[in-house]
N, C-alpha and C positions, 0 to 999 in steps of 0.2 A: 821461643820468640814471645815478646809481649803480645798478649791477645787484646788488641785495642778495641775489638768489637765484642768482647766478652759481656754477657748479659743481654745481647740482642738475639732474639729468636726469629728465624726466617722460615717461612713455609714456601717450599719450592714445588710447584706443580708444573715442572718443565720437562720437555722431552728433547731428544737429539742434542743440540749444542747450545743455542743462544741462552735459553733459560738456565740450564745446568751450569754453563760457564759463569754466568752472573752469580749463581748460588755458590759455586766453588770459590770464587774470588772473595766473597764475604766470609765463607767458612775458613779460608786460609788466614783471615785476619782475626779469627777467634769467635765469629758468630756461631750459634747453634743452628744448623741448617737441617730441617726435617724435610726429606724428599717424599712427596706423596705420590704413590704409584698405583697403577691398576693391579688388582690381584691376578696372579697367574702369569702375566706377561711383563708387567712393569713398563718402564721406559723402553720404547721400541729399539733404542740404541743398544740395549743389553744383548739382543739376539746375536749369537755367534756360534757356529758349528754345533748347533743343537743345544747350546747352553745359554746362560743369561749373564755373561760376564765378559763382554767383548772388550778388546783394547780401546775401542772408541768410547765405550761407556766409562772405562777406567780413567780415561784422560780427564774427564770433566766432573767427576763425582766423588773425589776424595773428601775426607773430613766431614762427611754427612751421615745422617741417620736415614734409614729407609723404612717407611710404613706403607701398608697397602689399605686402600679404602675404595669401596664402590659406593659413591655418594648417591646412587639410585636407590640404595637400601636405606630405610629410615634411620637405623641405628648408626650406620656409617656417616650419613648426612649430619646427624646430631653431633657425632664425634668431630667431624670437620668443623662445624660451627664453634665448638668448644676450643679447638685449636686456634681458630681465627681470633677468638676473644682474648687469647693470651699471647698472641704473636705481635711482633714489631713490624715485620715485612712479609708481604706475599708476592711471589713472582710466578707469572705464567707466560707462556709463549704460544698460546692458542691463536688460531685465525680469528680476526675480529668477529665478535658476536657469539663465539663458542663459549666463552666464559659465562656470559649471561644465561645461555641455555643450560649450563651445568650448575647454575646457582652460585657462581663464583665471580660475578661481575663486581665492578667497583662500587656501585651504589649499595648493593646488598652488604658487601663485606665492610664497607665504611660505616654502614648503619650498625653492624655488630660491634665494631671496634673503631671509633673515630680516630684513635692514635695510629692506626695501621697505615704504613707506607705501602702503597699498592703499585706494583710494577708490571706493566703490560708490554710485552715484546711482540712485534709483528714483522711481517716481511716488507709491506709497502705503506704502513700507517693504518690507523684505526678507521679512517674514512677516505673518500676520494675514489676516482674511477678505477684505480688498481687495487683498492684495499682488499678485495676478496681473492686476488690471484695467489696461487701457491708460489712460495719463494724459498729457494735453497741458495746455498753459498754462491754458486756460479752465476745464478740469475741476478743476485744482488750486486756482485762484482761487475757484471755487464751493464746493468741499469745505471750504476753510479759513475760509469766511465773509467773505473779502475782496471777492469780486465783489459782494456785497450792499452794499458801501460805494461802489460805482462806478455801479451801475445806476440810472438815473432812472426811477422808477415810471411817470411820465407818458409815457416813450418808452423802453421796456425793450429795449435792445440792447447787445451787448458793445462796449466802447470801449477804446481805448488799446493800447499795445504788449504784447509777451509778457513781462509782469512776473514771473510765477511762474517761468518758465524761467530768466530772467536772475538772479533773486534766489537760486534754488537753486544756480546756478553760483557765486555769491558765497559762500554758506554752505559749499559744498564746498571752495573754495579756502581759506577761513578754517579749516576743520577740518584740511585737509592741512598748513597752516603750523603749526598747533598740534602736530600729530603729529610734524612734522620737528623742532620744538624739543625735544619730549620724547625723540625718538630721539637727539638730541645728548647727552642724559644717560644713556640706557639702552643705546644701540647697537642697539635692536630696533624695527622698524617696527610700526605699529598699523594695524588695519582701521578706516577712516573710513566711516561710513554716513550718508547724508542723503537724505531723500525730499522731493519737491515739497510734499506735504501738511505735513510737519513744518516746512519752510522758510517756507511761507506762513502757517502758524499763528503762528510766532514773529514774522514780519514784521507780522502783524496784532495784535501784543501790546497795543497801546493799546486796541483795541476789546474784547479779552477782559478787560483790567484794569478797564475801565469796568463791564463786566458783573459781574465778580467782586466789585468793591467797592461798586457802587451799584445793581446789578440793571438797569442801563440797556443796552438793545440799540441800538447805534448804527446809523444809516442814512446814506445818501449825503449828507445835508445837516447831519449832527450836528457834525462837526468844523468845516466852514466857518462854521457859525453861531456856535460858541464862539470860534473864532479871528477872526471877523469878516473873512472873505475874500470878495472880489468880483471878477468879471470884467465889464467895462463897455465898451460900444461907443462909439466917438468919432465926431466929425463926418465924418471921412474914411473911415469904414467899417472902420478898424483897431480893435483891441481892446487893453485895458490891464487889468492885475491889481493889486489892492490887498490887502494883508494887514495889517489894522489892529491886531490883537492887543488888549492891554488898556491900555497906557499912554495916559493922557488927552492927552498932548502930541501924539500922532499925530492924534487927532481934532480938536484945536484947529488943527493945521496943515492938515488936510483942509478944515475949515470955512472957513478963510481962503482956501485955494486955489480953492474953488468959490464963494466970495463969498456964503456963507450963515452968517455968524456967529450968526444967530438959531436955528440948528438945535438948540442945547442948551436953548432955552426950551420946546421941544416935549417934554412929559413922556415920550413914547415913546422919545426919543433922548437924554435927558438923562444917563442912566447906562449903564454897560456892560450891566447886566442888562436894561435897557429895549431897548437896541439888539439884544441877542440875541433877546429875545422878539418884537421887531417888525422882524426883518431883512427880511421881504418888502416892507414899506412903505419901508424904507430903500433897498432895491434899486431901487424905483421912483423915489424921489427922486433918488438918485445917477445912475440911468440917464438921466433927463431932463437933468440938468446936464451930464453928460459928452458928450451929443450936440451940445453947443454949440461945442466946440472940437476941433481936430485932436489926434491922439495925441501928436505931438511937442510941441505947445503944453502939453498937460496934463503930460507928463513934465517939462517945464521948470518949470512951476509947482509940481508936487509935490516935485521935487528941491530947489527953493529953500526949501521948508518942511520938509524932512527927513521926508516921508511915505513909508512903506515901499510901494514900487510897482515895477513893471517893465512894459515893453511885452510884450504876449502875442505873442511871435514865432512864426513857423512855421520849419521847418528851413532854408528858404532865406535867412532873415534873422538867425538867432540868432548865428551865428559871425562876422557882420560888425559886431556891436556893438563899440564902442570898447574895452570891458573885455575881451571875448572875444579881440579882436585883440591887446590888451596881454598877455594870458595865453598867447598862442600856442596856442590850443586846436586849431586845424586844422593838421595836419601832413601831409606827403606823402613819397612815395618812388617810385623808378622800378621798375616791374615788368618782368621780362625780356621779356614778350610783350604785356602789357596797357597799356603806356605808364605815364603818371603815375597813381599810386594815392593817394587821399586818405582820411584818417580823422580821428578825434578822439583826441588823445593821452590817455595815462593821467593821471588827475587827481592822482596822488601825486607829490610832489617830495621829494627827499632833499637836505638841506643846501643848499636853494635851487636845486637843479639840476632843471630840468624834463625830462620824457621826450620829447625832440624828434626822436629817431630811431626808425624803425620798419621792420620787414621786411614787405612785402606778403604776404597769404595765399598759400600755395604752390599751384602747379598740382598736379594729382593725380600722385603718384609722382615729384615733382620731385627728391627727394633719395634716390631708390632707390640710385643708384650710390655717392653719398657716404657714406650710412649703412650700407647693406647690403653693399656691396662688400667692405670690410674684414672684416666678420663672416663672410661666406660663404667668404672666403679662409682665415680661421682654422679654420673648421669643416672645410674640405677638408684642411688641413694636419694636423688631428687624426685624419683618417681616418674 
């Protein structure tokens, strides 16, 4: 893939997900990302079964270099400053105030390198009554109103992946790239700030817009009802998803596929409004029909009639779908000690060229000599 950020050097002093996710997104686009970690332990997300290479860490740290620095030591502090002078971007996701205590605050680093784009990621913002509170994924989802759209009141438990963490990383990378474009005009770097609360409130924009414009407080079944979305069990115990939306042709195709052309004679289901109002009854009707055939049979029938559908895959199935195979979503590389390493490629292509090459997440301090060796030599020569 074309490395559109080639020549950009990013220092990432991030842990867990938000900072590393932002760094990974920039690395996927060709930036050189140097991950700065604590000697011995590194990013806490590394820890796993007595080792330092967890699946969680692997998820957000590909295409990076790893160096270890203890900036409480004068030699390491000097090396850090030298790295800052030559960098384009610095990313941290410390609690507000921690970067300043570590000598990595905006004012100091901007003084070392006025061209530096400085990205600070937090849970609740850099100031305000909640700025010092600890924030993790579920906390941010709850505070933004988003978790309310996921929790089934009949079985209230947290579900799904770390969405707030990952989305905050996306917004941070988005802000960094905007600041890099502006720096191309001004020659001066900006301070980019994003919090998990702000990111998830923006990601939840549809629910807020409904509230602002209609006074409607959306719940977990609001969008699926309006979009006419369904998950249905098939005869073989596998599941299938439908997203019928509003075009009548989709419903005609579905009625044909399930061999119920009379469905529209029922006033409950004759119109879009009726289907929304009586979705529970429609779920029951469709549920009974879909139990009569296997998932593959239903997919064949639905595809023949252009009905929007997909098998509800789990992670062991999704990448083996013919379309996923065609798109070459699963890629791999050789890790120097871990053997073959597999991941899902960046979804972005440039000029039709897919991102099929990847560097596995680094071992802790894997690049100490390559990155820090020349820097320490220069510092010694300066005296």
